[in-house]
N, C-alpha and C positions, 0 to 999 in steps of 0.2 A: 290454457293457464294464463291468467291475467298478470300483467306486469305492473309494478309500481310506476306511477307517473314520474317522469324526469323533466325538470325545467329545461327548455332549450336555451342555448347560448344567445345572449342579446346581440342583435345586429346593429351596427352603427352605420347609418346611411351616409351617402356621400355629402360633402359640404354644399350647403345651399338648397338641399331638398329635404323635405320631411319624410319620415318613415311612413310606410303604408299603415293606415288605421290609427294614426296618431295626430290627426289634424282636428282643430276645433270646428264645431258646427257653425252654421250661419249666424246664430244668435250671439257669438262672441265678437267683441270689437277690441282690437289692440291688446288682447290678452287680459283685459279686465272683465269683471262680471258684467253680463249684458244688462239691458234695461229690465225694468220690472216685468216679470213674466218669463224672462229668459233663464232665470235661475231654476234649478231642478225643484220639482214640486213633490212633497211627501204625500204619498198615497198609501194608506194602510201601513204606515211606518217605514215604507221604502221610498227611495228617491228615484225619480225618472230622469235620466240624463240624456235621453234621446234628442232633446231640443238643444243640447249644449255640447255634446261630444259625439262624434261620428264613429261608431263601432264598425269599422270596415272589415275587421278580421274575425268578428264574432257574430253569429247569426242567432243563437239561442238566447232567450230572455234570462235563463238561469246563469249563463256565463257572463252576460252583461251586468246582471245584478251583482255578481262577485266583484267585477272590476269597479263597479260603483262604490264599493267600500274604500278603494284607494282615492276616488275623486271626492267623496263626501266631505272630508274634513275641510278641504279648501273651497268647495263650491256651495256648501250648505248655507242657506239664508238665515239659519238660526244663530243666535248669539251664544256661543258656548260658554259654559262656566269654567272650562279648563283651556289651557293653551293649545295652540295648533300643533306644537311639537308632541304633546302628550296624546292628543287625539290621533295624530298620524301614526305614532308608535302602536297605539291600540288597534287602529285600522289595519296596519300591516300585519300584526299578529293574527287578527281575525281573518284577514284574507288568506293567509297561508294555511290556517287550520281548516277553514271552510272549503278552500280550493282542494285541499288534499282529500277531504271526505267526498266532495262532489265528483272528483275525477274517478273515484273508486265506486261510486254509487251505481247500482245496477237496477234495471227495471224488469219488466216482463220478459221472459225468455232468456234471462241471464245476460242481456246486453247492457252496455253502459247507458246510463240515463242521459248523459250529456252527449251532444253531437260529437262525432269523431273528429271533425275539423276543429271544433272549439277546444277539444281536449289538447290538441297539439299547439294551439296558439294562445291559450288562456294566460299563461304567465308572461309571455312576451307582450301581450296586449296590456297587461297591468303595468309592465315596465314602461311601455310607450305612453300610457296615460300619465304616469308620474313625470315622464320627460316633458310631456305637453304642459303640465302645471309648472314645471321649473322654467321652461322656456318663456312662458307668459308671466313669470314673476309672481304667480299665485302661491308658489312654495319656494322659499329661500333656504337652501340646504344648510347654511351656517347658522340659521335661526330655527328652522322648523324640523330639521332632520337630525338634530343633535341627540335627541332622546330615543332614536330608533334602536339603539342597542338593547333596550329592554324587551323589544319584540323577539329577540333571539332566545328568550326563555320559553317560547312556545313548544320547543322540541324536548323539554325536560321529560325524562322517563320513557321516551319513545324508543322503539327498536332502532338499531343503527341505520337501516335502510330508510326508515321513515324520517329519522332525525336528519339524515343527509339531504333528503329531498326538501324538507322544510327550510333548512338553512340555505340551500342553493336557491330556492324560490325567493327568499327575502334578499339574498345577495344580488340576484339578477334584477329584481325590481329597483333596488337602491342604486345599483351601478348604472342602470339605464337613465335614472334621473340625474345622478351626480356627474356623469360624463358630459352632459350637455349644459351644465351650469357654467357661470362665468369662472375663469381661472382663480380669481381672487376669492370667490365664494367657496370654491372647492378646497383651496388651501386653508382657508379659515375653518371650514368644516373638519378637515383632517386634523388640524391642530387641536381643536376642541375635543374631538374623539380620542386622540392620543392622550390628552390630559386626563380625560375621564378614565381611560384604561389604566393609567399610571397612578392616579390619585384617589379613585373611588373604590375602596375595598368592598363596600356593600354591593357594588355592581356585580361582583363575581357570584354572589348568592342568588341573584336574579337570573342571570344569563346561564343557559345550558353550557357547561364547561366544554362540551365538544364543539361548540360554535365558534370558539376563539380563532381557529385558523381562517374561517370565513370573515370574521370581523377584522383581523389583522390585514387580510388581503384588501378589504375595502378601504381601510384606513391608510394604506400605503406604508405600513411599518412592518417590523419583524418581531421575533420573539423577545427581543430585549426590552420591549415596552411593557411586558406583562408584569404585574405585581406577583412575584414568585410565591410569597407566603400565602396570599389569598387564593392563588391558583392551586397550590398544593392542598390546601384545606378542602376546597370544593371538589377536587378530583377524588379525594378519599370519601367525602360525603356522598357524592353523586354516583360514583362508579365502583367503589370498593366496599360497599355494604350490602351486597346482594343477600336476599333472604334464603335462597337455595344455592346449592353447590353449582348448578348449571348457570344460574343468573349471575352469581359472583364471578365465575370463570369468564362469562361473556363481558362483564364489566371490566375485569382485569385486562382482557385483550384490548378493549377500547382504550383503557387508561394507558397501557403500554404504548400503543400506537400514537396516542395524543402527546404523551410526554416526549417521545422521540421526535415527533413532527415539530414540536415547539421548543425543543432543546432545553428542557427543564430538569435534566437529570441532576444538575448541581443543587437545585432547590430542594429536591427530595433527599439527596445524600445517599451514600452507599448502604448504610444500615437500613433505612426505610425502604429502599428499592429491594433489598434482599428480603426484608420482612414481608413486603406486599407480594412480590412476584416469585418467591421461592417457597411458597407454602407446600409442605411435603405431603399434604393430603391429595395433591394432584400428581399425576405420573410424570416421569422424567421428560417425556416428549412435550407435554404441555408446558412444563416449567422452562424447558429449553426455548420454546417458541416465545414465551412471555419475556424471558430475560434477554434473549437475543434481539427481540423487537425493541424493548425499552432502552437497551444500551447502544442501539444503533446510532452512530453519530455523536455519542457522548464524548466528553473529554477523556483521554486515555487514563488519567489518574483515577477518575471515578470508576471506569470499567475495571481497572486493575484492583481497586479497593473492594469492589463487589466480589470479584473472583477470589481475591485473597481471603476474604471473610468466609466464603463457602469452603475454600480449601482448608482453612484452619479449623473450622468448627464442624462441618458436616462430613468431611471425608474420613473414612476408616481405611488407613493404609494397610492394615493386616489382611483385609479381604482381597482376594484376587480380582473379583468382578464387582467391586463396590459400585452401586448405582450412582452415588454422589460423585465418585471419581469419574465415572463415565460422563456425567452431566458437566463437570468442570472441563473435561477434554472437549466435549461437543461444543461448549461455549467458546473455548479458546479457538477452535477451528472456525466457528461461525463468525466470531468477531475479529479474527486474525490478530489476536492479542499475544503478548509476550508470555510464554509459559514460565519464565523465571520469576514472575510475580507470585506464583503458586508453588511453594516449596514441596508440598507432597506430590503434586502432579509432575513437577520437575524430577523428583526422585523416582517416581514410577516410570517416567519416560526413560531414564537412565537404566533402571532395572530391566525394562523390556528390551532396551538396546542390547543388554548383555545376553539375555536368554528369555525370549517370549515364545513359549510353546514350540512352534515349528520354525522359529526364526531367531535372530540374535547372533552377535558376533562370536559368542562363546559356543552356543549351540551349533552353529554352522561352521565353526573353526575358521572364521574369516580373519581373525587377528591372533598373533602369537600371545602367549601368557605375559611376556614383557610389555607388549603394546597395551594389553588390557589393563595391567596394573599401572602403567604410566598414566592412563586416563582416570584411575580411581584414587590414587594415593593422596591427591590434594583435595579430595571431596570431603564435605562435612559428614556425609554418611558413608565414610570409607569402609568401615567394618561390615555394615549391612550389605553393601554392594560386593565386597570381597566374599562374603559368605554365600551370596547368590551365585557368583561365578564358580567358586570352589565346589559347592554342592552339586552344581550341574555337571561339572567334570567327573565328580565321584559317582553320580548317578549313571553317567554314560560309561563308567569304567575307564576313565582317562586319568589315571593317577599320576602319570608323568607330568601332565599339564598342571594338575592341581598342586603337585610338589614344586614345580617351578614358580607358581604364584606365591606359595607359602614360604619359599626359601629366600625371598627378598627381605632385606633388613627391616623394612616397615611392617611386613606381614608377620615376622617372627614375634613382634611385640603385641600383636593383636589377640583378641579373644578367639578369633577363628582358628588360629594356630593351636591355642590351648585346647579347644574343643576336639581337635583331631589328633591329639598326641597319642591316644591309645591305639591308633592304627599304626602298627609297627612297620608295615610295608611302606606306608606313606611317610613315616618318620625317617626311615632309612633313605628314601629318595630325597627327602628334604636335606638331609645331612650331606648327601653327595653334591647336590646343586649348590649348597651354601659354600662349599669349598672352591667353587669355580671362580677364578679371578675375573673381576669385571673389566670390560674393555675401557682403556684409558679415554677420558673425555678430552680430545684435542680438536683444534679447529681444522676440520677436514672431513672427508667422507668416512663412513663406517666400513663400507665394503672396499676391498682392494681393487686395483685396476679400473678405477672410475675417475671421473673428472674432478680435478682439484683446482680451486680458485688460486690465482697468483696473489695471495694476500695472507696476512696473519690477523690474529684476534686484536692485536694492538692497533691495527689500522682501520678497524671497523668503528664507525660512529654509532653509539647507542644513545638514542634520544628517548629518555624516560622522564624528563622534567625540563623546565626552562633553564637550560645551562649552556655551556660552551658548544656541545655538539649541535644543539638546535640553532644556535646563532651562526655556526659555521654553515649549516645546511641552508639557512636563509641567505647568507652572504654569497655562497656558491651558486645557488639556483635562482634567487629572486633579485638580490641587489645587483648582480652582474647580468646585464641584458643579453649576453652572448648566447646565440642559439645553441641548444644542446639536445642530444638524444639521451633520454633517461629510461633505463630499464626498471620496471617495478612489478611487484606482485605482493599479495596480501594473504594472510592465513587466518583461519577461523575453525571453530568446532561446532558441528551440528549433529545431534544424536538421531533426530527424526525430522526429516524435511516436511512431513505431513502435520507435525505439531509445533515445531520450532520455526516461527515465522519472523523472528527478530534476531537472528544470529548476527553478530558483529565481528569485524576483523579484530584480532588481538594484536597483530603486528603487521607492519608494512615494510617490505624490503625494497631498497632503492640502490641502483648502481649507475654511476656516471663517471667517465674519464678517470679511471683509476681510484675512485672513491666508492666505498661500500658503506651503507647506513641502514640501521634498523630503527624504525619509529615504533616504540612499544606503547601502543594505545592502552593496553591492560595496566601497565605500570603507571602511566600518567593518570589514569582514572581511579585506580584502586590501591596502588602500592606506594609509589614515590611522590606523585604529583599532588598539587593543590588545585582548587577550581581555577585560579588564575593561570597556572601552568597548563591546565587542560584547554582553556580558551585560546591561549597564545599558541600552543603547539598545534592544535587542530586548525587554527586560522592559517598558519604557515603551510600546513599540508593542503588545505583547500586552495590556497593561492598557487601552490605548485601544480595541483591537478588542473587548474584553469589558466595557467600561464601560457599565452600564445607562442612564446619563444622556446618552450620546452616540448619536444616531441616525446610523448610517453609511449614506450614500447612494451607491450604485454603479449601474452600468448593464450589463445583460446578463452577469451573472456565471455562470460555469459551474463544474462540479465540478473540472475541471482547473485553472482559474484559482485556485480556492480552495486546492487542494493546492500550487500554485506559491507562493502567499503563505505558507502554513503552513510550508513548508520554509525560507523565508527568515527567518521570525520565530524559529524554533527555532535555538539556538546550534549551531555546527558539531560540538561534542563530543556534544551530545544527538542531533543528526541521524544520526550514525553509530552510535548505541546501538541496543539491542534494541527498546525500546518508547518512542519519543519522545512527549512529551505535546503533542499538537497543539492549537493555540489555536482557539477558536471566534470567530465574528463575530456579535454580537447587541447590541442590535437592529440589523437591517440592512434597508434598503428598496431594492429593485431598481426603477429607473425604468422598465425595460421592462414590468414588471407594471402599473405605474400607467398607462402609455401604452396598454397592451392593454385596460385597462378603459375608457379614454377613447375609443379607436377601435373598441371592441367587436370585439376580435380576440384573438389569442393572443400571449403574450410572445415567441415565436419568429418571428413574422411580420416581414418586412423593414421594414414601417412602424414597428415597435416596437424591433427589435434593432439598427438602424443609428443610431449617435449622430449622424452627419453629417446624416441625415434629420431628426432631432429638432431640432437647432439651426437647420436651415433652416426647418422648419415653425413652431416656436414662438418662436425668437429672431430670425428673419428674416435670419440670417447663415450662410454656409457655414463648415464646419470645415476648416481647412488640414490635409491628410493627407500632406504631403510628407515628414514625419519619421516616419510611422507604421511603415515597414518598415526603419528605420535600426537601427544597433547601439546598444543601450542599455547595453552593458557596456563601451563605450569610455570612457576617462578621459583628460582631463577631458571632461565633457558640454558640448555646444554650447549656447549660449543659446537657439537655436531649438528644441533638444530639450527644454530646461527648459520653454519656453513651451507646447510641444505636450503634454507630460505633465501640466502643471498645468491646461491647458484641458480635457483628458479628465476630470480630477477635479472641476473647477469647474462645467462645463456641466450635468451631471445635477442638481447641487444647485440651481442657479439655475432650471432648468426646473421642478423640483418645487415650489420656493417660489413661482414665478410662477403655476403652475396652481392652487395652493391659495389664494394671496392674492387672485386675481381670480375665484374662485368656480367655476372649471372643474371642479375635483375637490374634493368636500367633505372637509374636514380629518379628520372622523371616519372616512370611508371610506379615506382614505390611511393613517391610523394603523392600521387593521385589516389592512393589507397588510404591515406590518413582520414580519420573520421572524428566525430564527436559523439559521445554517449552520455546518457542522462538527460537528454532533451525531453521536456514534458510532453511534447506532441509526437514523440517517436512511438512506433507500434509497441504494444505490450510484450509481444514475443519477437522482438527484433533479432534476438540471438538465433532463434530457430530459422528465421528467414535468411539470415546471413550465412549460417552453416550450410544451407541448401543451395547457395549461390554457385552456379556452375561457371567457373572461370576458364572456360575453354570454348573454342568454336566447334560447331557440329562436325566438321570434317577434319578434326585433329587426328594425328596418326596413331598414337599409342592408346589402345583401347583399355589396357589394364589401368593406366593412370587416369583415364577418363572415368572409369567406374569408381575410382576412389577406394578400392578394396585390396590393392596390392599389398601383400604382407612381406615381400622381399625388399629389404632396404638397399641403399646404394652400396655397391661393393667397393672395397678398398682396404688397404692395410690398416690395422688397428693402432691407435696411439701414434700415428705419424702425421707430420705436417705436410699433407699433400698439396696444400694451397701454395706453398713456397718451394715445392720440390721441382728443381729445374730438369730432373731426369725425364726419361721417356715415360716412366710409370706415372709420375705426377702430371705431366702434360696430357697423357691419355685419360687420366682420371678426371681432370678438369674439363677436358673436351667432351667427355661422355655425360657430364651433368645435364639434367633437363633444364630447359629455359622457358620463360613465359611465352605465350602466344601473343605476338604484337597486335593482333586484330582485336583482342579483348579490351574493352573500355570499362574499367571497374565502375566509375561514377554512373555511366549510362545503365549498366546492368543493375546496380543497386537501386537507382531511381525507378527502373521498370518493375522491380520486385516490391515496391512500396517502402524502400529504405531511404528515401530522399532526405528525411530529417537527420540521418546519420552522417550525411556528407558535409564537409566544410563549405562555407560560403565561397562561391566561385568568383566573386568580384575581385578586381585587381587591388583594391584597398583593404582586403581582408588580412588582419594581423596574423591570424592562425595560418592562413595559406602562405603568407610571406615567410612566417617563421619556419614552417615545414620545409620550404624550398631552401631556406638558408641553412637549415640543419644538414640537408643532403649535400650542400655545396661546401660544408666545413671540412677542416682537416681530419675530423674524426672518421670520415668515410673514405679517406685516402688509403692507398695500399700500404704505405709505410707505417701509418698509425695502426692499422688492423694487423699487419704482419708482426709488429712489435708485441701486441697483446697476445697473438697466437703463440709466439715463441715463448712468452712468459708462462702461458698456460701449460705448454708441453714440458717446460723445465720444471714447473711445480709438480707435474705428474711424475716425471722421472725421479725427482727428489723424494717424493712420497713412496714410490715403489722401492727405492733403495733403502729407505728407513724401514719399510715393512720386511724386506729381505733380511736386513740386519737384526730385526727383532726376532724373526723366526730362527735365525742361527743362534 
């Protein structure tokens, strides 16, 4: 099978030496035409350049004759009636076309007519010939090569492979000559070419529209130089008017690739892109390929407008397996775009989250009826989603769960309740559940005998606009340069991680030195705040995340969790821009890493990655998880939700301070575990590598802890302050606690596993490193300060237990 010829890449010789096969013959003197008789002589309409140019790379007469087309305009003795620039443009076009045909011409026996050696060096020889003319000043690029763009019309109507070869051929020849011209001539040539690209609309009808990437590369410019209107018209005329379905599909594929390469999606607009590349006479796979190709690298707003138009017009939400819905979902996955821009696809995702055939939280009974309804009641399509959940429960003969959903005050007012009123058994169950008194919404845990924060609702800062709570947060953490440890965590909602790529944190919980704060991103963006409030509030949060004197303490942070927070901190205008400036978090200390060193395990082990296990082991109190799977985007937030969020931010900070204050973890060792996350050069899966990091030496004693699978927690009396217990039981408990292996060097292990970008700079002048050390040397990590907070926590627990006992009585 014969292959299409491909032009070789031009070789630039070393300075001071001429390239092989590119030197003038003996008849040339100082680069000017030689004496009479040295010029090429026309014989039978063809010029003989053998006395003027030495073809050292070509042996055949046919190949030399083709290269003579490049030499003829500058060396011909005739007085042309047209300019040299026009002649050269025509010669370049003729060379490309004739060379293409000659390279594929076959003779007797099916062999190529041209010598095999000449076939591989023909285009390179032509480029060297032009270089020779440029070096000898017979061709001046800024004067004689300005009209060469017209030659790129030679590939019009050709198949993609042929067109690519022709354009590459002309690019190689022109580049070979331009690269060896004087710098001033090259700059002048490029400026003239760019002016032609920007100002000559008629040029676009001459040039093959697929040649523009090659032309822009030669001109040293980018897609911004293109006349968008003229380009758009020629794309439609040259590529989108095929006479047959197959030829039109081929043209659309080329057009999609070309538009994406030249970043011209804005010039076409969402409506035209959808009209051209979403023709329903093609199957779903073909349209997915076209649309995903043309929207690659486009501005996010353009891609969202295209998807939104398809979702609004084409999708039929009543069909279970609608082809257009599948296409929209496929494009969302291919483009990694926000599904919230497509209301029908977003609704379908929530519906599938509830009960999708053999999965779903209702089908698999993963959530309680109260948790399901908490996620549905604030939705625009509440009744449709409630109907889906109730019908699934009734179909599975789970009437008790359906009754609990319909017994809620919001459900009783819905049409779903009216539809099922004739079911007497269901109506009876609803009446029973409706009489149950709801749990009072107080600032504390829902479950009894669990950890209680030593605070009240009045002491919590709620930052939902530019007001006094925000200004106090700024004064405490930014205006005051005192080093501090700050516990924080954020909360979001994601129905399907395979479809929802742009989940954002709705709230951020912050805990520091007796202060608890909630930054409500959702309220700032959609409920209470203004654009100015959003910019100021998020700017303060960004500065807190990047403040070197604030050690941010988190637990089991993943790459996905980091991205969720980054999207929330960036303003909405910047989020939908081309290149948002993502914030970093530094210095940050993950408690899972510290516990892994204590238990001689890995940060991803269950004994390290579960916060409820850590509070039980080291604070001797369980963590209430009743609100863990609730809706954090509902407004207003319940007081129990506020308590849960602040507990998740407060607990890791208290555990870290306790371990360091009582000598379980050396402060210097904990300081060396501080990191920075969000670095652009960090590995994409840095969290996976970090969780697999073995923070123990091979000859450590406790094999259960080394395996990281120990399910038995640290034994001790529940709800007792064993840290300050002076008795034998407290002393024995503290003595039995595991401790880190002093031979383990976290920075060295992390760097060995490719996590060097996560480490803080090791220089002595590093503000982050100095800030971390100052935090661990502060009074916050002293025994007296930690003991005071522990006593307050156990007192709050005892008070809550007494209130619960009084309520039961």
